[in-house]
C-alpha positions as CSV (number, residue, x, y, z in Angstrom):
1,M,32.8,-4.5,22.5
2,K,32.7,-7.9,20.2
3,E,29.3,-9.0,22.1
4,E,27.8,-5.6,21.4
5,K,28.2,-6.1,17.5
6,S,26.0,-8.8,17.4
7,D,23.2,-6.5,18.8
8,W,23.7,-3.9,15.7
9,I,22.3,-4.2,12.5
10,F,23.6,-1.6,9.9
11,Y,20.9,0.2,7.4
12,L,23.3,1.3,4.3
13,R,21.5,4.5,3.2
14,L,22.0,5.2,-0.7
15,N,20.8,8.9,-0.6
16,R,20.9,11.9,2.1
17,N,17.4,11.2,3.5
18,L,16.4,8.4,5.2
19,P,13.7,6.3,3.8
20,R,10.2,5.7,5.8
21,H,10.6,2.3,5.8
22,F,13.8,3.2,7.5
23,F,11.7,3.8,10.9
24,D,9.2,0.7,10.2
25,L,12.2,-2.1,9.8
26,D,14.1,0.0,13.1
27,Q,10.8,-0.6,15.2
28,E,10.4,-4.3,14.1
29,F,14.0,-4.8,14.7
30,K,13.7,-3.4,18.1
31,S,11.1,-5.6,19.1
32,K,13.7,-8.8,18.5
33,G,16.6,-7.2,20.3
34,Y,18.3,-5.5,17.7
35,T,18.9,-2.1,17.1
36,L,19.2,-0.5,13.7
37,I,22.0,1.7,12.4
38,P,22.1,4.2,9.3
39,V,25.5,4.3,8.1
40,T,26.6,5.7,4.6
41,I,28.9,3.7,1.9
42,G,31.8,5.5,3.7
43,E,30.8,5.2,6.8
44,L,30.5,1.4,6.6
45,L,34.0,1.2,5.0
46,S,35.6,2.7,7.9
47,L,33.5,0.4,10.3
48,T,34.7,-2.6,8.7
49,Q,38.3,-2.0,9.1
50,G,37.6,-3.3,12.6
51,E,37.3,-7.1,14.2
52,G,34.2,-8.6,13.5
53,N,31.7,-9.2,10.7
54,F,28.8,-6.9,10.5
55,Y,25.3,-7.5,9.4
56,V,24.3,-5.1,6.7
57,V,20.5,-4.3,5.4
58,T,19.4,-2.1,2.6
59,A,16.7,-1.9,0.5
60,V,16.9,-0.5,-3.5
61,T,13.6,0.6,-4.0
62,G,13.9,3.5,-7.0
63,T,15.8,3.9,-10.3
64,A,17.9,6.7,-8.9
65,E,18.8,4.1,-5.3
66,A,19.7,1.5,-8.4
67,T,21.9,3.6,-10.2
68,H,23.8,4.9,-7.1
69,Y,24.1,1.4,-5.9
70,I,25.3,0.2,-9.0
71,K,28.0,2.9,-9.8
72,K,29.0,3.1,-5.7
73,V,28.0,0.4,-3.7
74,Q,27.8,-2.8,-5.6
75,K,32.1,-3.0,-5.7
76,V,32.4,-2.2,-2.5
77,F,30.3,-4.8,-1.4
78,K,31.6,-7.9,-3.4
79,L,35.4,-6.4,-2.0
80,L,33.8,-6.8,1.4
81,L,31.8,-10.2,1.0
82,R,34.8,-11.6,-0.4
83,N,36.9,-10.4,2.4
84,S,34.1,-12.0,5.0
85,R,33.8,-8.3,6.4
86,L,30.0,-8.6,6.2
87,T,27.0,-10.2,6.2
88,L,24.8,-8.3,3.5
89,F,20.8,-8.6,3.4
90,I,19.4,-6.6,0.1
91,A,15.9,-6.3,-0.7
92,S,14.8,-4.7,-4.3
93,S,13.0,-5.6,-7.4
94,F,15.8,-4.7,-9.3
95,K,16.9,-8.5,-10.6
96,F,20.2,-7.2,-12.0
97,I,21.5,-6.2,-8.4
98,D,20.9,-9.7,-7.4
99,E,24.4,-11.6,-6.8
100,T,23.1,-14.6,-5.3
101,A,24.8,-16.5,-8.3
102,L,28.8,-15.1,-7.0
103,F,27.7,-14.8,-2.9
104,G,24.7,-17.3,-2.3
105,K,26.4,-20.4,-0.9
106,T,28.9,-18.3,1.3
107,G,25.9,-17.4,3.7
108,Q,27.0,-14.0,3.6
109,Y,24.6,-12.6,0.9
110,H,20.8,-12.9,1.0
111,F,18.5,-11.4,-1.8
112,V,14.9,-10.8,-1.2
113,S,12.8,-10.0,-4.0
114,L,10.0,-6.6,-3.3
115,P,7.7,-6.6,-2.2
116,V,8.0,-8.5,1.0
117,G,6.3,-7.9,4.7
118,M,8.4,-5.7,7.1
119,N,7.6,-8.7,9.7
120,H,8.5,-11.5,7.4
121,F,11.7,-9.6,6.1
122,C,13.0,-8.9,9.8
123,D,12.1,-12.2,11.2
124,T,14.1,-14.1,8.0
125,I,17.0,-11.8,9.2
126,S,17.1,-12.3,12.6
127,K,16.7,-15.9,12.1
128,K,19.7,-16.2,9.9
129,I,22.0,-14.1,12.6
130,I,21.1,-16.0,15.0
131,N,21.7,-19.2,13.0
132,K,25.2,-17.4,12.0
133,E,26.0,-16.7,15.7
134,N,24.9,-20.5,16.8
135,K,26.9,-22.2,13.7
136,L,23.7,-23.7,13.8
137,T,24.1,-24.2,10.0
138,K,27.3,-25.9,10.3
139,W,27.3,-29.5,10.2
140,P,28.2,-31.2,13.2
141,G,30.6,-33.9,11.4
142,G,31.7,-37.1,13.0
143,T,33.6,-40.0,12.1
144,R,32.9,-43.2,10.4
145,R,33.1,-46.7,11.9
146,L,35.7,-49.0,11.2
147,G,34.8,-51.1,8.4
148,S,31.2,-49.6,7.1
149,T,31.0,-48.8,3.5
150,V,29.6,-46.0,2.1
151,T,27.3,-47.5,-1.1
152,G,25.5,-45.2,-3.6
Protein backbone atom coordinates (compact mmCIF):
# COMPACT_ATOMS: atom_id res chain seq x y z
CA MET A 1 0.00 0.00 0.00
CA LYS A 2 2.91 2.35 0.56
CA GLU A 3 3.72 2.30 -3.16
CA GLU A 4 0.14 3.27 -4.00
CA LYS A 5 0.35 6.43 -1.87
CA SER A 6 3.01 7.85 -4.15
CA ASP A 7 0.47 7.80 -6.99
CA TRP A 8 -2.04 9.78 -4.96
CA ILE A 9 -2.14 13.51 -4.56
CA PHE A 10 -4.72 14.85 -2.14
CA TYR A 11 -6.58 18.05 -3.00
CA LEU A 12 -7.71 19.94 0.09
CA ARG A 13 -11.18 21.39 -0.41
CA LEU A 14 -11.68 24.73 1.29
CA ASN A 15 -15.46 24.82 0.81
CA ARG A 16 -18.28 22.33 0.27
CA ASN A 17 -18.30 22.22 -3.50
CA LEU A 18 -15.34 21.23 -5.60
CA PRO A 19 -14.02 24.21 -7.54
CA ARG A 20 -14.06 24.14 -11.32
CA HIS A 21 -10.28 24.04 -11.54
CA PHE A 22 -10.21 20.72 -9.61
CA PHE A 23 -11.41 18.81 -12.66
CA ASP A 24 -8.79 20.43 -14.90
CA LEU A 25 -6.10 19.64 -12.33
CA ASP A 26 -7.34 16.07 -12.10
CA GLN A 27 -7.09 15.56 -15.87
CA GLU A 28 -3.63 17.11 -15.97
CA PHE A 29 -2.37 14.93 -13.11
CA LYS A 30 -3.87 11.80 -14.68
CA SER A 31 -1.82 12.48 -17.81
CA LYS A 32 1.26 12.45 -15.55
CA GLY A 33 0.28 9.21 -13.77
CA TYR A 34 -1.20 10.63 -10.55
CA THR A 35 -4.69 10.49 -9.11
CA LEU A 36 -6.08 13.63 -7.48
CA ILE A 37 -8.32 12.86 -4.50
CA PRO A 38 -10.46 15.60 -2.89
CA VAL A 39 -10.40 15.65 0.93
CA THR A 40 -11.56 17.91 3.74
CA ILE A 41 -9.26 19.00 6.55
CA GLY A 42 -10.85 16.43 8.89
CA GLU A 43 -10.29 13.62 6.39
CA LEU A 44 -6.71 14.76 5.87
CA LEU A 45 -6.05 14.67 9.61
CA SER A 46 -7.29 11.10 9.86
CA LEU A 47 -5.22 10.08 6.79
CA THR A 48 -2.01 11.49 8.23
CA GLN A 49 -2.35 9.36 11.35
CA GLY A 50 -0.96 6.42 9.36
CA GLU A 51 2.50 5.86 7.96
CA GLY A 52 4.04 7.75 5.10
CA ASN A 53 4.40 11.22 3.72
CA PHE A 54 1.38 12.58 1.87
CA TYR A 55 1.28 15.03 -1.03
CA VAL A 56 -1.36 17.73 -0.67
CA VAL A 57 -2.37 20.40 -3.18
CA THR A 58 -4.71 23.28 -2.48
CA ALA A 59 -5.61 26.57 -4.10
CA VAL A 60 -6.83 29.64 -2.25
CA THR A 61 -8.60 31.68 -4.90
CA GLY A 62 -11.05 33.93 -3.04
CA THR A 63 -11.40 35.92 0.15
CA ALA A 64 -13.85 33.42 1.69
CA GLU A 65 -11.36 30.59 1.07
CA ALA A 66 -8.52 32.72 2.46
CA THR A 67 -10.48 33.41 5.64
CA HIS A 68 -11.34 29.72 6.04
CA TYR A 69 -7.70 28.78 5.41
CA ILE A 70 -6.38 31.19 8.05
CA LYS A 71 -8.98 30.27 10.68
CA LYS A 72 -9.27 26.49 10.23
CA VAL A 73 -6.45 25.08 8.11
CA GLN A 74 -3.23 27.02 8.63
CA LYS A 75 -2.54 25.79 12.20
CA VAL A 76 -3.16 22.18 11.17
CA PHE A 77 -0.79 22.50 8.21
CA LYS A 78 1.91 24.01 10.42
CA LEU A 79 1.64 21.08 12.82
CA LEU A 80 1.72 18.49 10.03
CA LEU A 81 4.66 20.21 8.32
CA ARG A 82 6.65 20.38 11.57
CA ASN A 83 6.07 16.66 12.08
CA SER A 84 7.01 15.85 8.44
CA ARG A 85 3.64 14.25 7.76
CA LEU A 86 2.97 15.91 4.40
CA THR A 87 4.39 17.81 1.48
CA LEU A 88 2.22 20.83 0.69
CA PHE A 89 1.79 22.60 -2.63
CA ILE A 90 -0.32 25.73 -2.28
CA ALA A 91 -1.35 28.16 -4.99
CA SER A 92 -2.71 31.56 -4.04
CA SER A 93 -2.59 35.22 -4.92
CA PHE A 94 -2.73 36.12 -1.21
CA LYS A 95 0.80 36.77 0.02
CA PHE A 96 -0.22 36.60 3.71
CA ILE A 97 -0.81 32.86 3.26
CA ASP A 98 2.77 32.24 2.12
CA GLU A 99 4.76 30.34 4.80
CA THR A 100 7.92 29.91 2.71
CA ALA A 101 9.99 31.76 5.31
CA LEU A 102 9.12 29.10 7.92
CA PHE A 103 8.99 25.92 5.86
CA GLY A 104 10.63 26.66 2.51
CA LYS A 105 14.00 25.12 3.37
CA THR A 106 12.45 21.84 4.50
CA GLY A 107 11.44 20.89 0.98
CA GLN A 108 7.95 20.10 2.24
CA TYR A 109 6.30 23.45 1.52
CA HIS A 110 5.90 24.93 -1.95
CA PHE A 111 4.01 28.19 -2.57
CA VAL A 112 3.04 29.25 -6.10
CA SER A 113 1.61 32.68 -6.86
CA LEU A 114 -1.55 32.82 -8.93
CA PRO A 115 -2.16 33.15 -11.83
CA VAL A 116 -0.19 30.15 -13.01
CA GLY A 117 -0.70 27.90 -16.02
CA MET A 118 -2.35 24.57 -15.19
CA ASN A 119 0.19 22.55 -17.18
CA HIS A 120 3.15 24.37 -15.61
CA PHE A 121 1.72 23.98 -12.09
CA CYS A 122 1.10 20.23 -12.46
CA ASP A 123 4.43 19.67 -14.18
CA THR A 124 6.29 21.44 -11.35
CA ILE A 125 4.49 19.37 -8.70
CA SER A 126 5.09 16.06 -10.47
CA LYS A 127 8.81 16.86 -10.91
CA LYS A 128 9.18 17.74 -7.22
CA ILE A 129 7.43 14.51 -6.22
CA ILE A 130 9.69 12.46 -8.49
CA ASN A 131 12.79 14.23 -7.14
CA LYS A 132 11.68 13.66 -3.55
CA GLU A 133 10.92 9.99 -4.09
CA ASN A 134 14.19 9.40 -5.92
CA LYS A 135 16.10 11.61 -3.47
CA LEU A 136 17.70 13.48 -6.37
CA THR A 137 17.93 16.67 -4.34
CA LYS A 138 20.11 15.00 -1.68
CA TRP A 139 23.85 15.61 -1.78
CA PRO A 140 25.53 12.31 -2.64
CA GLY A 141 28.30 12.88 -0.11
CA GLY A 142 31.80 11.62 -0.44
CA THR A 143 35.08 11.66 1.42
CA ARG A 144 38.01 13.96 1.22
CA ARG A 145 41.41 12.55 0.31
CA LEU A 146 43.99 12.60 3.05
CA GLY A 147 46.28 15.57 2.83
CA SER A 148 43.98 17.73 0.70
CA THR A 149 42.95 21.08 2.07
CA VAL A 150 40.08 23.38 1.39
CA THR A 151 40.91 27.02 0.88
CA GLY A 152 38.37 29.75 0.72
